[in-house]
N, C-alpha and C positions, 0 to 999 in steps of 0.2 A: 035873726041872732044869735052870737058866739054859740057853741055847746060849752054846757054845766064842766067846770074843771074835774069833778068827781066823774063823768065819764070819758075825761081823756083816758088812752090807751097807756100812757106812762102813770099815773096816777092809779089806774087801778092795777097795774104791773105791784108801783109799790105798795098797796094796802095788802095784796096777795102774797106777796114776798113776807111783810110783817106778820101776817095772818100764820103761814105756815111755820116761822120761825119764834114765834113768840115767845116760850118757852124758854128761851133762850135769855127771856129777862132776869131769870132768876141765877141767880150766884152760885145756888148748891147746885143746880141743877148742869149748869156749866161742867162743873166740877165730875161732878156723878157720870155725865155724860162721856168728858175726858178717859177718864177712869176705865168704863166701859171701853171705849175706842182700842186703848190701849190693850186689856187683856184682851179684847177677841183678837188684836195683834200678832200677837204673842202665840193663842192658842191652834189658831192652823200651823203656822210656823212651826210649832213643837211636833204637833201631827204628823206632820212630813217630814221634818228632817230628824226624827226615830226613825221613818222606815226610809230614808237615805243607809242612816247608820247599819239598821240590820240587813241592807243590800251587799253595804261593803263588807262587815263583818262576818256576818253569818250566810255566806253568799250561799251553799248547797240547803240551807232549812228559812232561805228568805221566808217561802210561804207559809208554812205553818208559823215560823215566829212573829211574823206580823200580823198574823189572825191572834194570836196570843195574845200581843203589846196592844193591839186595836182592842180585843176586847178586854182586856183587863180596864181598859178606858171608859169602854161602854158599860161595863155591867157596874162599875163603881158611881158612873154620872145616872145612871138607872136607882140603884140602891138609895143613893145618898141625897140626890135632889128633894127626895119623899123628906126624909129628915129634914133637907134644909127648909123645908118648907116651914115647916113644925120650930126648929131654930127661928127662925125669920117673925113668928109670932108671939114668940117667947122675951128675945134677948133685945137689945139695943143694938139695932141696925149699923151704925157705922161701926159700933165693936165688933160686931160680927165679919164684917167686910174688912174690917184691919188685922183682925185675927186670922181670916182665910187668906189672904194677902202674904201674910207677914209666914205663914205654913206652906204657903205655895214656894214662894223663894228659896227657903231652906231647904225642901224636898228639893228644889229642880236644881240646887246647885248639886247637893248628892249626885242627882242624874248625869250633870253634865261631867262630875267627876269621876264617876264609871264609864260614861260613854268615852274619857278621853285617855284614862288611866288602865282600863281592863283591870281592876284589882284582882278580881277572881279567876281569871282567864276567860275558857266560854261559860262560865257558870256566873259572870258578870250578868248577861243577859236580865237572869231571876230577880237577880237585884234591880235592876233597869224597871223590870215590869212590875215590882213590890212598889218601888219608890211614886211608877206613872198611877199607880192605882191609887194610892195616897193620896199624892197631887190632883189627881182628877175628882176625889173625892171629898176636898176644900174647895175645888171650885164648884163641885156642885151645892153647896153648901152658898157658896158666895150667890149665886144667882139669884136663887131664889131673894135672900136682902138687898140683892142690887135694886130689882125691879120691887120689891114693898117697899122701896124705899123713894120712889118718884110720887105717889099722891105726899107725902111728908111734906117735900122742897116745890112744889110746881101748886099743889094746892087743887080741886076740885076743878076749878074753869079754866084751866090751862094741860089738864094729865090724859087727854085726848090727845091731846097735839104734844104734850110731852112723851107717850108712848109709842106715834109714831117715830116722831125723830131717835129715840133707843133703837126699836126694832130695825131702824136703815141703816142706823151706823153697825149696827152687829152683822147685819147680812152682807154690807158693802165689805167688810176686811176679808171674808175668807175669798170671795175672788182675787182681791187685790192680793192678798197674802202668800198664798197657793204659789203662783208662778213667783214672785218676787221671792218666796223661801228655798225653790228650784233653784236658779239662778245660783243664789250666794250660796247654796249645799255647795253646787260647781266648784265656785269662786276659793271656795275658805274649811270645808268639810265641813261632817255634823257635829262632829263634838265641837269643834270651835266655835261653830254657829250659835248650837247650844247653849252653849256658854258666853257667848256675847249678848246673845236673847235677854240675856240678866237685867241686862244695865236697865231693860225698858220697867221692872220695878222703883229703878230712883225717880219716876215718874207716878206709875200708880200708887206707892204708900204715903207718898206726900200729898197726892192730892184726895186720898184719904182723910189725911190728918188732916187738912182744912176746911174739911165738913164742919157744916155747925150747928143741923138741924137734930132736933130729937126726935126718933123714932122706935117706936118699942111696941110691940106687940103685945097686945089684952088679954091672949089666951091664958088658961090656969089647969087644963087638962097635960095628963102625962104625955111625952112627945109619940110614943109607939100608938097611943091611944088615937094619939090626933092621925096619926099615919094614917089608921084601919080606917078611920072616920073618911077620912080623904077617899081612899080606894072604893069603898062601898058607897059614896055619893057619887064615883066616879062611872060607876058600875050601873049603877039607876039611872043614870042621862046619856040616854041614846049618842047625843050629837057629840058630848063632853068626851065619850068613850073611844068614837069613832075617830074622833082627832086624834086622840094620845096614841090609840091604835096606829092610824097611818105615820102620825110623826116615827114613831115608831120602829115600823116595817122600810121606811124611807130612808133612816139613816142606816138601819141594822141590816137592809137589805140591797138598796139602791145605791149604798156610799159605802162599799166595805171597805178596810184598810187594804187590803189586797185586790184589789178590783185592779190597779195599775203594775202589779207582778205577772199577770199570767201572761 
């Protein structure tokens, strides 16, 4: 008796493939994920490119200046991620994403101009730090809204699969982008590469504009009170607190911006 078709390795592989990517059946998820990939692509590129810029322009202060620049990124991400979650619980998330990415583009235009033109001489560095802080803050607000949008675009049935695909896409961008950024910096220079990378927003912003889902949080409390409640909740739950502490130590100590300069 011939084996049942369902037991065929090819059939099983097809079913596995369909199951692993079933969230792609949702149009809004495909658009959201594509935007997430582009954001994840340009973030590490900017990170590495600014380090190369500091090395080129401020050779004598490269260690301390890179630490200051990366510290500005980290502090902005830490502070505004808390506020970003509260924003995602109160406003239409598509508008939050569109506002954040439009603001990030404008800020990065000025960063690129500062890196290319050095309008304030050596003091230009501090302008780049301030703009980088603000750009990182807008991205810290963007990410919670992006994550909170996933249930609205795929529903509860495909939520686990969508989260897995989204996380995989985010994690893959870092090891892909960093070596590519190093090669491109050697070819074009940090300022020109940073300016050229802004073309990525020609994809990011239209992808957000094409989203047609509705996702608005129902929280009614004040933003600062919501942040305070979230911190207390994290502190009360040992597993959550430990996970947050581990991520903080891993990114703050294990992967510092000055790690490649010593």
